[in-house]
Rosetta silent file (secondary structure, phi, psi, omega in degrees, C-alpha in Angstrom):
SEQUENCE: MILNYLVSQTDARWQEIMSLLDYSSKMILYCNKRVTEKNKVGIEKDDDDNVKDIYQYLDPLEISRINKEKGDLLLKAIEARKKGEELLKSLENEFQRTDSATQGDFGFVFSDAKTFNVLSWEQRIRRRKQLS
SCORE:     score description
SCORE:     0.000 S_00000001
   1 L     0.000  -43.158  179.437  -11.856   20.923   19.836 S_00000001
   2 H   -65.836  -42.521  178.531   -8.241   19.868   19.248 S_00000001
   3 H   -60.386  -41.901  177.794   -9.355   16.776   17.376 S_00000001
   4 H   -60.448  -40.409  177.885  -11.564   18.939   15.149 S_00000001
   5 H   -63.247  -45.687 -179.358   -8.584   21.151   14.373 S_00000001
   6 H   -62.505  -43.058  179.489   -6.401   18.153   13.499 S_00000001
   7 H   -63.961  -37.033  179.715   -9.094   16.658   11.273 S_00000001
   8 H   -67.602  -20.421  179.934   -9.518   20.028    9.525 S_00000001
   9 H   -81.081  -15.231 -179.945   -5.804   19.992    8.688 S_00000001
  10 L   -80.580  142.950  177.033   -6.068   16.789    6.676 S_00000001
  11 L  -140.269 -168.187 -174.247   -6.656   17.094    2.960 S_00000001
  12 H   -64.714  -19.442 -179.784   -6.464   14.938   -0.167 S_00000001
  13 H   -62.794  -33.293  178.706   -2.679   14.726    0.064 S_00000001
  14 H   -62.623  -47.990  179.565   -2.965   12.231    2.947 S_00000001
  15 H   -65.699  -35.702  178.014   -5.096    9.874    0.867 S_00000001
  16 H   -62.711  -42.668  178.123   -2.794   10.386   -2.105 S_00000001
  17 H   -61.062  -48.900 -178.353    0.194    9.328   -0.007 S_00000001
  18 H   -62.988  -39.915  179.392   -1.590    6.244    1.277 S_00000001
  19 H   -65.594  -43.440  179.805   -2.777    5.337   -2.251 S_00000001
  20 H   -63.235  -44.898 -179.122    0.702    5.744   -3.758 S_00000001
  21 H   -68.495  -38.490  177.981    2.357    3.641   -1.057 S_00000001
  22 H   -65.912  -44.814  177.479   -0.365    0.985   -1.226 S_00000001
  23 H   -58.692  -46.169 -178.988   -0.137    0.807   -5.031 S_00000001
  24 H   -59.264  -46.721 -179.160    3.638    0.498   -4.823 S_00000001
  25 H   -62.314  -45.285 -178.382    3.473   -2.354   -2.313 S_00000001
  26 H   -65.971  -40.595 -179.245    0.858   -4.299   -4.266 S_00000001
  27 H   -69.490  -36.540  177.638    2.668   -3.921   -7.588 S_00000001
  28 H   -65.916  -41.556  176.321    6.010   -4.995   -6.116 S_00000001
  29 H   -61.720  -43.213  179.422    4.364   -8.097   -4.643 S_00000001
  30 H   -63.107  -43.499 -177.743    2.730   -8.833   -8.016 S_00000001
  31 H   -66.211  -26.413 -179.402    6.003   -8.331   -9.913 S_00000001
  32 L   -83.920   -7.513  176.414    7.796  -10.764   -7.619 S_00000001
  33 L   -71.469  139.731  179.479    5.336  -13.589   -8.383 S_00000001
  34 L   -72.532  139.977  176.937    6.778  -16.234  -10.634 S_00000001
  35 L   -78.481  123.051  177.016    5.286  -16.512  -14.115 S_00000001
  36 L   -75.403  133.582 -176.292    3.709  -19.931  -14.530 S_00000001
  37 L   -86.300   -8.151  178.398    4.898  -21.537  -17.719 S_00000001
  38 E  -141.898  149.136  179.103    1.808  -23.681  -18.103 S_00000001
  39 E  -119.416  143.679  176.331   -1.892  -23.172  -17.550 S_00000001
  40 E   -75.162  126.309 -178.544   -4.508  -25.733  -16.665 S_00000001
  41 E  -112.504   -8.031  179.292   -6.916  -26.024  -19.592 S_00000001
  42 E   166.996 -170.042  177.302   -9.092  -28.909  -18.461 S_00000001
  43 E  -133.559  158.584  175.014   -9.320  -32.410  -17.077 S_00000001
  44 E  -141.604  153.640  177.285   -9.623  -35.846  -18.628 S_00000001
  45 E  -110.256  140.197  175.272  -10.576  -39.272  -17.360 S_00000001
  46 L   -92.686 -172.003 -176.585   -8.772  -42.399  -18.344 S_00000001
  47 L   -64.485  -25.146 -179.670  -10.311  -45.866  -18.710 S_00000001
  48 L   -93.460   14.189 -179.085  -10.061  -46.487  -14.955 S_00000001
  49 L    63.780   25.087  173.037  -11.960  -43.230  -14.148 S_00000001
  50 L   -82.848  134.672 -178.223   -8.809  -41.570  -12.831 S_00000001
  51 E   -91.391  133.776 -179.419   -8.943  -37.797  -13.256 S_00000001
  52 E  -132.288  133.964  177.996   -5.928  -36.113  -14.798 S_00000001
  53 E   -76.639  144.540  177.262   -5.348  -32.387  -15.320 S_00000001
  54 E  -110.081  128.344 -179.149   -4.494  -31.178  -18.808 S_00000001
  55 E  -116.925  151.603  174.879   -1.973  -28.351  -19.119 S_00000001
  56 E  -125.496  129.167 -179.217   -0.941  -26.166  -22.007 S_00000001
  57 E   -77.457  141.365  177.247    2.473  -24.519  -22.029 S_00000001
  58 L   -73.994  150.207  176.067    2.661  -20.804  -22.668 S_00000001
  59 L   -68.327  137.385  178.803    4.430  -19.531  -25.726 S_00000001
  60 H   -55.873  -31.515  176.764    7.917  -18.167  -24.878 S_00000001
  61 H   -66.643  -36.331  177.525    6.924  -14.870  -26.520 S_00000001
  62 H   -66.500  -42.678  177.537    3.938  -14.631  -24.162 S_00000001
  63 H   -62.406  -41.709  178.121    6.181  -15.248  -21.141 S_00000001
  64 H   -62.343  -42.289  178.629    8.559  -12.583  -22.442 S_00000001
  65 H   -63.065  -43.388  179.468    5.666  -10.104  -22.837 S_00000001
  66 H   -62.184  -45.232  179.769    4.444  -10.812  -19.300 S_00000001
  67 H   -64.690  -36.524  176.988    7.935  -10.304  -17.869 S_00000001
  68 H   -64.436  -44.557  178.227    8.324   -7.028  -19.793 S_00000001
  69 H   -62.619  -38.724  176.907    4.990   -5.775  -18.426 S_00000001
  70 H   -63.753  -38.766  177.258    6.068   -6.766  -14.920 S_00000001
  71 H   -62.915  -42.416  177.303    9.277   -4.801  -15.393 S_00000001
  72 H   -63.490  -42.120  178.019    7.287   -1.737  -16.454 S_00000001
  73 H   -64.287  -37.429  178.737    4.978   -2.149  -13.450 S_00000001
  74 H   -63.062  -43.254  177.493    7.980   -2.461  -11.154 S_00000001
  75 H   -63.509  -40.435  177.108    9.378    0.838  -12.430 S_00000001
  76 H   -65.240  -37.458  178.624    5.973    2.490  -11.950 S_00000001
  77 H   -64.963  -40.706  178.534    5.776    1.053   -8.418 S_00000001
  78 H   -65.554  -41.554  177.285    9.191    2.486   -7.575 S_00000001
  79 H   -63.665  -41.501  179.909    8.150    5.876   -8.976 S_00000001
  80 H   -63.887  -41.911  178.827    4.908    5.791   -6.975 S_00000001
  81 H   -63.854  -44.132  179.837    6.778    4.985   -3.770 S_00000001
  82 H   -61.760  -44.532  179.452    9.273    7.757   -4.410 S_00000001
  83 H   -64.139  -42.464  178.399    6.478   10.251   -5.122 S_00000001
  84 H   -62.842  -42.490  179.284    4.570    9.166   -1.989 S_00000001
  85 H   -67.638  -36.973  176.616    7.661    9.515    0.196 S_00000001
  86 H   -65.137  -42.416  178.877    8.440   12.965   -1.265 S_00000001
  87 H   -64.697  -40.146  177.440    4.870   14.091   -0.605 S_00000001
  88 H   -64.394  -41.181  178.873    5.035   12.738    2.943 S_00000001
  89 H   -62.366  -40.971  178.799    8.329   14.543    3.539 S_00000001
  90 H   -65.757  -37.104  176.433    6.802   17.818    2.340 S_00000001
  91 H   -66.816  -39.970  178.387    3.841   17.315    4.703 S_00000001
  92 H   -61.339  -40.533  177.373    6.186   16.551    7.581 S_00000001
  93 H   -65.731  -40.158 -179.639    8.026   19.806    6.893 S_00000001
  94 H   -67.163  -33.036 -174.547    4.744   21.708    6.657 S_00000001
  95 L  -105.300   26.566 -179.526    3.411   20.257    9.922 S_00000001
  96 H   -58.541  -44.239 -179.524    6.548   20.533   12.091 S_00000001
  97 H   -65.887  -43.553  179.023    4.854   22.852   14.586 S_00000001
  98 H   -63.870  -41.901  178.208    1.720   20.717   14.752 S_00000001
  99 H   -60.825  -42.596  179.931    3.842   17.576   15.186 S_00000001
 100 H   -62.494  -43.198 -179.690    5.768   19.192   18.009 S_00000001
 101 H   -67.077  -45.245 -178.448    2.561   20.218   19.776 S_00000001
 102 H   -70.081  -34.059  177.590    0.821   16.840   19.403 S_00000001
 103 H   -65.317  -45.300 -178.610    3.978   14.956   20.430 S_00000001
 104 H   -69.263  -41.758 -174.640    4.400   17.052   23.552 S_00000001
 105 H   -88.553  -34.513 -171.727    0.759   17.166   24.599 S_00000001
 106 H  -123.116   -8.802  175.640   -0.662   13.863   23.372 S_00000001
 107 L    82.505   23.017  174.164    2.282   11.554   22.656 S_00000001
 108 L  -146.021  160.659 -179.788    1.933   11.108   18.893 S_00000001
 109 L  -100.480  122.706 -175.836    3.151   12.759   15.712 S_00000001
 110 L   -60.067  -43.410 -173.757    0.350   14.207   13.581 S_00000001
 111 L   -87.878    5.638  177.921    2.064   13.796   10.198 S_00000001
 112 L   -72.292  123.617 -176.693    3.223   10.222   10.814 S_00000001
 113 H   -60.720  -27.340 -178.581    1.623    8.058    8.121 S_00000001
 114 H   -72.880  -24.632 -179.559    1.242    5.184   10.612 S_00000001
 115 H  -104.735   23.591 -178.084   -0.980    7.323   12.876 S_00000001
 116 L   -64.399  -25.803 -177.330   -3.081    8.720   10.039 S_00000001
 117 L   -60.874  114.272 -177.766   -6.181    6.961   11.360 S_00000001
 118 H   -59.599  -35.996  179.963   -8.318    9.703   12.863 S_00000001
 119 H   -62.865  -34.576  178.756   -9.928    7.239   15.248 S_00000001
 120 H   -68.004  -33.448  176.412   -6.539    6.435   16.754 S_00000001
 121 H   -63.928  -47.094 -177.584   -5.999   10.146   17.422 S_00000001
 122 H   -61.248  -43.107  179.920   -9.361   10.409   19.110 S_00000001
 123 H   -63.052  -42.053  179.771   -8.679    7.331   21.261 S_00000001
 124 H   -64.862  -41.631 -179.766   -5.268    8.651   22.313 S_00000001
 125 H   -66.222  -42.935  178.665   -6.649   12.070   23.226 S_00000001
 126 H   -64.166  -42.411  178.397   -9.503   10.541   25.250 S_00000001
 127 H   -61.455  -41.871  179.896   -7.130    8.152   27.017 S_00000001
 128 H   -63.994  -40.559  178.922   -4.823   11.064   27.827 S_00000001
 129 H   -65.685  -37.256  179.861   -7.737   13.095   29.243 S_00000001
 130 H   -67.210  -35.692  179.581   -8.805   10.146   31.424 S_00000001
 131 H   -72.115  -24.392 -177.660   -5.291    9.804   32.839 S_00000001
 132 L   -76.122    0.000    0.000   -5.166   13.524   33.711 S_00000001
């Protein structure tokens, strides 16, 4: 019954928070990747049948465009993280009473993004009931 109540309290904001934070993390990782200055365009064999890769260097303007786009993505990632953290903070404020009750009775905080997995709540509640 308690688990049903907790599940009924979740809405689209939880998924929005997780999506914003996930997007932010992935974009920051992408932005930190080094831009390769050359691309492999093929292979060639010499007279001794040795295989050699053929590369073509990127135009400096293309590298500049890529770096500019990465900068824009980085700013969007920072905004997404900030928005996700603000939304999480508002949920934490909204669920203070629920958090207090679940912390005291079951040993976890309902609005903690790390414990968002409903299955982990169910496992903790069942484990707690078995210990009682």
